[in-house]
Structure formats: C-alpha cells, structure tokens
C-alpha positions in Angstrom: -83.2 28.8 -109.0 -86.0 27.2 -109.0 -86.3 26.0 -105.2 -88.0 22.0 -104.8 -88.5 20.2 -101.8 -88.9 17.1 -101.4 -90.8 16.9 -97.6 -91.2 13.4 -98.0 -94.7 11.4 -96.8 -96.6 12.9 -93.9 -96.0 10.9 -91.4 -97.0 13.6 -88.2 -99.1 16.5 -87.8 -97.2 19.6 -88.6 -94.5 21.0 -91.0 -93.4 23.9 -92.0 -90.6 25.3 -94.5 -89.7 28.9 -95.2 -88.9 30.0 -98.9 -88.6 33.5 -101.1 -88.5 34.0 -104.5 -86.7 36.9 -107.0 -87.6 38.2 -110.7 -85.5 34.8 -112.1 -86.4 32.4 -109.8 -90.8 32.7 -110.2 -92.0 29.9 -108.8 -91.1 27.5 -105.1 -92.5 23.8 -105.5 -93.1 21.6 -102.3 -93.6 18.0 -103.1 -95.1 15.9 -100.5 -97.0 12.6 -99.9 -100.5 11.1 -98.5 -100.3 7.5 -97.6 -104.3 7.6 -97.6 -107.1 9.5 -97.6 -107.4 12.3 -95.4 -107.9 16.0 -95.0 -104.9 18.3 -95.1 -104.9 21.7 -94.5 -102.2 24.3 -96.1 -101.2 27.7 -94.9 -99.1 29.8 -96.8 -98.9 33.1 -94.6 -95.9 35.7 -94.0 -96.1 36.6 -97.2 -93.9 39.6 -97.5 -95.7 43.5 -97.5 -96.5 45.0 -100.8 -96.7 41.9 -102.9 -99.1 38.4 -102.5 -99.3 35.3 -104.0 -100.5 32.8 -106.3 -101.1 29.7 -103.8 -101.2 25.7 -106.1 -102.0 22.7 -105.3 -101.4 19.6 -107.9 -101.8 16.1 -107.8 -99.3 13.5 -109.4 -101.4 12.3 -111.8 -98.2 10.5 -113.9 -96.7 9.3 -111.4 -93.1 10.4 -112.3 -92.6 12.5 -109.6 -92.3 16.0 -111.2 -94.6 19.0 -111.6 -95.5 19.4 -114.8 -98.1 20.1 -117.3 -99.6 16.6 -116.9 -100.4 17.2 -113.6 -104.0 18.0 -112.3 -104.2 20.7 -110.5 -106.9 19.7 -107.5 -107.0 23.2 -105.4 -105.4 26.9 -105.1 -106.1 30.4 -103.7 -105.6 33.5 -104.1 -105.9 35.8 -101.0 -105.1 40.2 -102.0 -102.4 41.7 -100.2 -99.9 39.6 -98.1 -102.7 37.9 -96.3 -103.0 34.3 -95.5 -103.4 31.9 -98.0 -105.3 28.9 -96.7 -105.6 25.6 -98.6 -108.0 22.8 -97.3 -108.2 20.0 -99.4 -109.7 16.1 -98.8 -106.3 14.8 -100.3 -106.6 11.0 -101.5 -103.6 8.9 -100.8 -101.4 10.4 -103.5 -98.1 12.7 -104.4 -99.1 16.1 -104.0 -97.2 19.3 -104.9 -97.5 22.6 -103.5 -96.6 25.5 -105.9 -95.8 29.2 -104.6 -95.7 31.8 -107.3 -96.1 35.2 -107.3 -98.8 37.2 -108.2 -98.9 40.9 -108.4 -98.3 44.4 -111.2 -94.9 44.9 -108.3 -94.5 41.0 -108.2 -90.4 41.7 -109.2 -89.4 42.2 -106.0 -88.3 39.6 -103.3 -91.5 37.5 -102.5 -90.8 35.0 -98.9 -93.5 33.2 -97.2 -93.8 30.3 -95.2 -95.7 27.3 -95.6 -97.2 25.4 -92.9 -99.5 22.3 -92.4 -100.6 23.0 -89.0 -101.5 20.6 -85.8 -104.7 20.6 -86.7 -104.4 17.9 -90.1 -105.5 15.1 -90.5 -103.5 13.3 -92.9 -103.6 9.3 -92.1 -100.6 8.7 -93.9 -98.5 5.1 -92.8 -96.2 5.3 -89.0 -94.1 3.1 -88.3 -96.5 2.0 -85.6 -98.9 0.8 -88.1 -98.4 -3.4 -88.5 -99.3 -3.8 -91.7 -102.2 -6.4 -92.7 -99.6 -9.2 -93.6 -98.0 -8.9 -90.7 -101.3 -9.6 -89.0 -101.8 -13.0 -87.2 -104.6 -16.1 -89.2 -107.5 -15.0 -87.7 -109.6 -18.0 -89.6 -112.7 -16.5 -89.5 -110.6 -14.1 -91.7 -109.3 -15.7 -94.0 -111.3 -14.8 -97.2 -111.5 -11.6 -96.8 -107.0 -10.8 -96.4 -106.4 -7.4 -98.4 -102.7 -6.6 -98.6 -103.3 -2.8 -100.0 -107.3 -2.5 -99.4 -106.8 1.4 -101.0 -104.9 0.0 -104.2 -107.9 0.5 -107.4 -106.7 -2.5 -108.3 -107.1 -6.0 -107.8 -105.6 -9.5 -107.7 -108.3 -11.6 -106.3 -107.0 -15.4 -105.0 -109.8 -17.4 -105.3 -109.9 -20.7 -103.8 -114.1 -21.5 -103.1 -114.2 -23.2 -106.9 -115.9 -21.4 -109.7 -117.7 -21.6 -112.9 -116.2 -19.6 -115.7 -118.2 -19.1 -118.7 -118.1 -16.4 -121.1 -114.6 -15.9 -121.8 -111.6 -16.8 -124.5 -111.1 -20.1 -122.3 -115.6 -21.2 -123.2 -114.6 -20.7 -126.7 -111.8 -22.9 -126.7 -112.8 -25.6 -124.1 -116.4 -25.7 -123.6 -119.5 -23.5 -123.0 -119.2 -24.2 -119.2 -115.6 -24.6 -116.7 -115.7 -26.0 -113.6 -113.0 -25.8 -111.0 -113.1 -27.2 -107.7 -112.6 -25.8 -104.5 -108.9 -25.1 -103.0 -108.2 -29.2 -101.3 -105.3 -30.9 -99.9 -107.5 -33.6 -97.7 -110.2 -34.8 -100.4 -113.2 -33.2 -98.5 -113.9 -29.9 -101.4 -117.2 -29.1 -99.7 -115.4 -27.6 -96.3 -111.8 -26.2 -95.8 -110.0 -27.8 -93.2 -108.1 -26.0 -90.3 -104.6 -26.6 -91.9 -106.5 -25.7 -95.5 -107.3 -22.6 -94.0 -103.9 -21.8 -92.8 -102.2 -23.3 -96.1 -104.6 -20.4 -97.5 -103.9 -17.6 -95.4 -99.6 -18.7 -96.1 -100.4 -18.6 -99.5 -102.4 -15.2 -100.1 -98.8 -13.7 -97.5 -96.4 -14.6 -100.2 -98.2 -13.7 -103.1 -99.3 -10.2 -101.5 -94.9 -9.8 -101.0 -94.1 -10.7 -104.6 -96.4 -7.3 -105.5 -96.0 -5.7 -102.7 -93.9 -3.0 -104.6 -97.0 -2.1 -106.6 -100.1 -0.3 -105.9 -102.2 -3.0 -106.3 -104.5 -5.2 -103.8 -103.9 -8.3 -103.0 -107.1 -9.9 -102.2 -109.1 -13.4 -101.2 -112.1 -11.2 -100.9 -114.9 -11.5 -103.9 -114.8 -8.1 -105.8 -117.6 -7.2 -107.7 -117.7 -7.9 -111.2 -116.7 -4.6 -112.2 -113.5 -4.4 -109.9 -112.4 -7.1 -112.5 -112.8 -5.4 -115.4 -111.5 -3.1 -117.5 -114.7 -1.4 -118.8 -113.0 1.6 -120.8 -110.1 3.5 -121.6 -111.5 6.0 -118.4 -112.4 2.5 -116.1 -110.1 3.0 -113.3 -110.4 0.0 -111.3 -110.2 -3.6 -112.3 -108.4 -6.3 -111.9 -107.3 -10.5 -112.6 -109.6 -13.5 -111.4 -106.9 -16.3 -109.8 -108.7 -19.6 -109.6 -107.1 -21.8 -107.4 -108.2 -25.5 -107.1 -108.6 -29.0 -109.3 -106.5 -30.6 -112.0 -106.7 -28.8 -115.0 -108.0 -32.1 -116.9 -109.9 -29.4 -119.4 -106.6 -28.1 -120.2 -104.1 -30.6 -120.4 -102.8 -32.7 -117.8 -100.0 -32.3 -115.5 -100.0 -28.5 -115.8 -99.5 -26.2 -113.4 -101.1 -23.5 -114.4 -102.2 -21.2 -117.1 -103.2 -17.8 -118.7 -103.7 -15.4 -121.4 -100.5 -12.9 -121.3 -101.8 -9.2 -120.6 -105.2 -10.5 -119.7 -105.0 -8.0 -116.4 -106.7 -5.3 -119.2 -109.3 -7.0 -120.6 -113.1 -6.4 -120.7 -113.9 -9.5 -119.4 -113.8 -11.4 -115.7 -111.2 -13.8 -117.7 -109.1 -15.8 -115.3 -106.3 -17.3 -115.2 -105.9 -20.8 -113.5 -103.5 -22.5 -110.8 -104.5 -25.8 -110.7 -103.5 -26.9 -107.3 -103.7 -30.6 -107.5 -100.6 -31.0 -109.6 -98.4 -28.1 -107.4 -97.2 -30.7 -104.9 -100.6 -31.6 -103.7 -101.4 -28.0 -103.3 -98.3 -27.0 -100.6 -98.0 -23.3 -100.0 -94.8 -22.6 -101.9 -95.7 -24.4 -105.0 -99.0 -23.1 -104.9 -98.2 -19.0 -104.4 -95.4 -19.4 -107.0 -97.7 -20.3 -109.9 -100.3 -17.9 -108.8 -97.5 -14.9 -108.9 -96.4 -16.9 -112.0 -99.4 -16.6 -114.0 -100.6 -13.5 -112.6 -97.6 -12.4 -114.0 -98.3 -13.4 -117.9 -101.9 -11.2 -117.4 -99.6 -8.5 -116.6 -97.3 -9.3 -119.6 -94.6 -11.0 -118.4 -93.2 -14.0 -120.9 -91.0 -16.8 -119.4 -87.3 -16.9 -118.2 -85.4 -19.5 -119.7 -82.1 -20.6 -120.7 -80.1 -21.8 -123.3 -81.4 -25.7 -122.7 -84.7 -25.7 -120.5 -88.1 -22.9 -121.4 -88.1 -22.4 -117.3 -85.2 -21.0 -115.4 -85.0 -23.1 -112.0 -82.1 -20.4 -110.3 -79.4 -21.2 -108.9 -77.2 -21.3 -105.6 -77.8 -23.6 -102.8 -81.3 -24.1 -102.6 -81.3 -24.7 -98.7 -80.0 -21.7 -97.6 -82.0 -18.4 -97.6 -80.0 -17.0 -101.1 -81.0 -19.6 -103.5 -82.2 -17.7 -106.2 -84.9 -17.9 -109.2 -86.8 -15.9 -111.3 -90.9 -15.3 -110.3 -90.2 -16.0 -114.5 -88.4 -19.6 -114.6 -89.6 -23.1 -111.9 -88.4 -21.1 -108.7 -90.5 -24.4 -106.9 -86.7 -25.5 -105.4 -85.4 -22.0 -104.8 -86.2 -20.0 -101.0 -85.1 -16.2 -103.1 -87.7 -15.8 -106.2 -87.5 -12.4 -107.6 -88.3 -10.5 -110.8 -85.5 -10.0 -113.0 -84.6 -8.6 -116.6 -82.9 -11.8 -117.5 -79.3 -11.0 -116.5 -78.3 -14.0 -114.7 -75.3 -16.2 -116.9 -77.1 -17.9 -120.4 -80.6 -16.1 -119.8 -83.0 -16.1 -122.7 -85.1 -13.9 -121.9 -84.0 -9.4 -121.0 -87.7 -8.0 -120.8 -87.8 -5.8 -117.9 -90.6 -7.2 -115.6 -90.8 -4.6 -113.1 -90.8 -1.7 -116.4 -93.8 -4.0 -117.8 -95.3 -4.3 -114.5 -95.7 -0.7 -114.0 -96.2 1.0 -117.3 -98.8 -0.7 -118.9 -101.3 -2.4 -116.4 -103.3 0.5 -114.6 -101.0 0.3 -111.6 -97.5 2.3 -110.7 -95.2 1.5 -107.7 -96.7 1.6 -104.3 -96.2 5.1 -102.6 -92.7 5.4 -100.6 -93.3 4.8 -97.4 -90.2 6.7 -96.1 -88.0 9.0 -96.5 -84.6 8.4 -99.2 -82.4 11.3 -97.2 -81.2 11.5 -94.0 -82.6 15.0 -93.8 -86.3 13.5 -93.6 -85.6 10.0 -91.5 -88.6 8.4 -89.5 -88.7 8.5 -85.9 -88.1 4.5 -85.1 -91.4 4.1 -83.3 -91.5 1.6 -80.4 -93.5 -0.5 -78.9 -94.0 -1.2 -75.2 -90.4 -0.9 -75.0 -88.9 -2.3 -78.1 -88.7 -0.9 -81.3 -91.6 -1.8 -84.1 -91.3 -0.1 -87.1 -92.3 -1.7 -90.7 -91.5 -0.4 -94.0 -91.8 -1.8 -97.7 -88.5 -1.2 -100.4 -90.4 0.0 -103.7 -88.6 0.4 -106.0 -84.9 -0.5 -106.3 -83.4 3.0 -105.6 -85.4 2.9 -102.6 -83.6 3.5 -99.3 -85.9 4.3 -96.5 -84.3 6.1 -93.4 -85.0 6.3 -89.5 -83.2 8.0 -86.4 -83.3 7.2 -82.9 -81.5 8.4 -79.9 -79.7 6.6 -77.8 -78.9 7.6 -74.2 -76.0 4.8 -73.1 -74.8 4.0 -76.5 -76.7 0.3 -76.3 -78.7 -0.8 -79.7 -79.3 -4.2 -80.9 -81.9 -3.7 -83.7 -82.5 -6.6 -86.0 -83.8 -6.4 -89.6 -86.1 -9.0 -91.1 -87.2 -9.5 -94.4 -91.0 -10.4 -94.6 -91.5 -13.4 -92.7 -92.8 -15.1 -96.1 -91.5 -16.0 -99.5 -89.2 -12.5 -98.5 -88.2 -11.0 -101.8 -85.7 -8.2 -100.2 -82.2 -9.3 -99.6 -81.3 -5.8 -96.5 -77.9 -4.0 -96.4 -78.6 -2.0 -93.3 -76.0 0.9 -91.9 -76.1 2.4 -89.4 -74.6 6.6 -89.2 -74.0 9.1 -86.6 -75.2 12.5 -85.8 -73.1 13.8 -87.9 -73.9 11.3 -90.9 -70.5 8.8 -91.1 -71.4 5.6 -91.4 -70.2 4.1 -88.8 -71.2 0.5 -89.1 -73.3 -1.7 -91.7 -74.6 -5.3 -91.9 -75.4 -7.5 -94.8 -74.0 -11.0 -94.0 -72.8 -13.3 -96.8 -75.5 -16.4 -97.6 -78.5 -14.1 -95.3 -80.9 -11.8 -96.3 -81.5 -10.3 -93.0 -79.8 -7.3 -90.9 -78.1 -7.0 -87.4 -76.4 -4.4 -85.1 -75.4 -5.3 -81.3 -73.0 -2.4 -81.0 -72.2 -0.2 -77.5 -72.0 3.3 -78.6 -71.5 6.3 -77.5 -75.0 8.1 -76.3 -77.0 9.9 -79.0 -79.0 10.5 -82.0 -77.7 7.5 -84.7 -79.6 7.5 -88.3 -80.2 3.8 -89.5 -80.8 3.4 -93.8 -82.3 0.7 -95.4 -81.4 -0.8 -98.7 -82.0 -3.6 -101.0 -79.2 -5.4 -102.5 -77.7 -8.2 -103.9 -75.6 -10.9 -102.8 -72.0 -12.4 -104.9 -72.0 -12.3 -108.6 -74.6 -13.2 -111.3 -73.3 -16.3 -111.3 -74.3 -17.7 -108.4 -75.8 -14.8 -107.1 -78.0 -12.1 -108.6 -78.0 -8.2 -108.4 -80.5 -5.9 -106.4 -82.9 -5.5 -108.8 -85.8 -7.6 -107.8 -84.6 -7.5 -103.9 -88.1 -4.4 -103.3 -90.5 -6.2 -100.8 -91.5 -5.8 -96.7 -88.5 -5.5 -93.9 -89.3 -5.4 -90.2 -87.6 -3.8 -87.4 -87.7 -4.9 -84.1 -85.3 -4.6 -80.5 -83.8 -2.6 -78.3 -82.2 1.2 -78.1 -81.3 2.0 -74.2 
C-alpha cells in the first residue's frame, strides 16, 4: 500500500520520517507546507544497500491537496547505488510533495530509507509566536501601508484617499470622469484627522477578518496598475480597487455601494464603490460591511435575501455576540456576519459563497497554519511566561491542534476570535496525553472559549474548531465560522 504522510506546516528546523516500499508498494509520498518563502533542504539517506531511490519534489499547483499528474515537478535527485539523495530548493509559500520511488534493475526487493529535513534548513513558516499584521497596534504613519497577507498574489485595495475613475465600464454609462472625494467624517476632505485615521485602520481590520480564510491580501497600500488587472490567462497577480468616499450621487442617491459582478477578473482597473457618506456617516462597521459585500460581488456573489426582502438583515439579538446575518445580506445591525450558503429559513439564495470565492478568482484558501491532528500538534508559544499564540481557521473542516506541558496542572487559557468584526465562533477541546477528551468550551451566546482547570501534571492537547450555535432559525451552522483567533493565558 502506498505510504502517504502529512508532515504539516514547517514550524521547526528538523523533521525526520522513515519509510520502505515493496513490490506492490511502489512509492512513498510526504506532504508538507511552507508558509513563506525560504530555502528548504531535503535529505534522503540510509537507502538500503544494493538498490537506490529516485527522489522528486512537486509543488501543489492545483490546490487540491493530492499528488496527481497536474502537479509541477520543481526538483529531483537520483544518486547511483545507495548514496544519499539531497534536494536543495528555494521554495515559495505553498504545499509540496516529496516522492520517493525505487530506481534500479533490482528494485523489486525491499527498499528502506529515511527522509530528513536537517537543522540547516531555513524555512520561515508561520510559528505560533508570530503576531499577525492584523493584531499589530495602530501606527498612524502606516495606516496607508497596511497588508493582511502581503505574500499573496491577489489584492483587495482599500482606496480611502480619493480617486478619479476613467476608461472603465462605469464611464461608458456615467461620464468620462468620475471623481470620488476622500473618505471623510468631519467635513474636511483635505486631511485625515486622528479619529479618521483610527477608523480607517479599524475598517481595514474588519475587512481583513472577512477575507482571512483566503489567500488574498487586503491592503491600504497603492498597488501598481498591473497588480489590479488580469492582463492575460497567464497573469498570476491581479485584484480589485475599492473606492471609499462620497455620496454616490453620480450613480444613485442614497446607495451604499455598487460593484460589477465578476469584475475582480477583468483586464481593467474597474473599481467597486462604497459611498461612505451614506453608510451611517462613514461609521466603522457600516463601511466595513459594505466593503466586504461589494468586493464579494466582484468575486461573483449575489444578494442573500428572503421571501420578502432582497437583503436579509439576519436574526438573533443584535446586541449580543451571536446575533447573525450573511455578509451578502444586510448585517449592519448584527454583530456576527459570515459567508453563507443560504441555510437560514426562507433564504432566497443557496449559492455556496466559499466555493465561488475560491473557485473562480485565481486564489484559494490560505495555507493551513497548524496540523489537523493530535499527531502533528504544535507547541503553544509563550511570551514572557504567558501563552501567546495566533491562528486562523481557514476552512470549515479545519481543526488546529496544539500541545503543552503542565508541571502543576493549573491551566488558565482564553481563546478569543479576532478583536474586530469576528467571523469565528470557537469550540475548544482539551485532551490528556492519551488523547482522551477531558473538557470542552463553547459558551452559549459567546464566540470565545476558555479553560480554568486544576489537573494532574503532564502533557495536554488543545484543539480549536469553528462551530455553529443553536438551530438555523435563531442561530447558524459552522459553514461560515472561519477566521482568526488568539490563545492567551497561563500554564503552570
């Protein structure tokens, strides 16, 4: 039987696996992920005498998680006899497969080997101690250079400082030159006040959270023209400009925003517009909700309504954390807005938001940051003696696993969704060293989870999962329960 092992995301500098193949077991495949660009070194050694192995490295170009004929071979090594096979490769972020196959006239026998990622490897994967850009404190001088996922090839550009739109389909219908003033809440469009700067930062945080599961960069930094246009089928970098400001009187009085369906993939810098003056006077939440909604139109999504309204404004108590609405409805009066597939009662639109976003716009889901199993659990990270770990639930089948050791059994952990406009409702589970569940946390009416326990000293495992709440009449499923989270606290 073919060996297939998932080594997870490289967050340390050494990993080793043993393997062998026989007559009916012709290949071993080791899958691993690199979160950022870096130099990787793979060493296939201890190849059994009298035979040798063909060592190949493939990149997962189809984003389907399996090694098939569509994968791009990026490196290979074949050394005569049973000498070591070594691959040195400058890897960009992504998923890779290391394949070991027998290669010799006598390859029908047993061939054993060891695969090693040596200490000299310089992969720079995301570790638990890395504080994401979205969690960094406000720096007023950097508010127009914010990036949620700077290594991504695709961008959502939040343009707050005014823009003149020309030579686009908008101009064919609404005039040769469409002038949008800068985002403004105090009547002065010539300068950004301290309050406006902070609101822009908060808006960016909220939009970044909505798109955090995907391999796309939400940015306030001006991209080049080429980075906003899909110029050919071979182009790998493009995106959308979101022009934020004004009242949209050139389009229609009172409108909150407008965008062309599927325009994310057009070969022109055709923006989507958010008329911030019509969104509660430019308030943080109203503007952010409209940005995500209009960007989603450019990605191919249409409105989520019900039997009587084009826009569904949600259900549940709007003053509590779990009051819910779909992003493609009207979520300004609900705390929790999520991507949806029309599961709520009376939904007029059952399109699969996540499938459309990741299936037709050049980008997929963000790389999984932590192992989905206890076996590959990452160690919780500490900062000055306090637990400080960050992660993302990228897909609704994603479960992030962590491990830690307690010398006294005193455990106090707080698991929080993102601090601004969270999409994630957290289900946390605690396991002992044998993998037996000992406690879980998912409070009703709350998106967070926590543990405050006195246990026996020893090793423990923590899993983080996105979950739903209640039923579909008053609550929601785990479909859109995705996004960023933090783990803080103490382990004594």
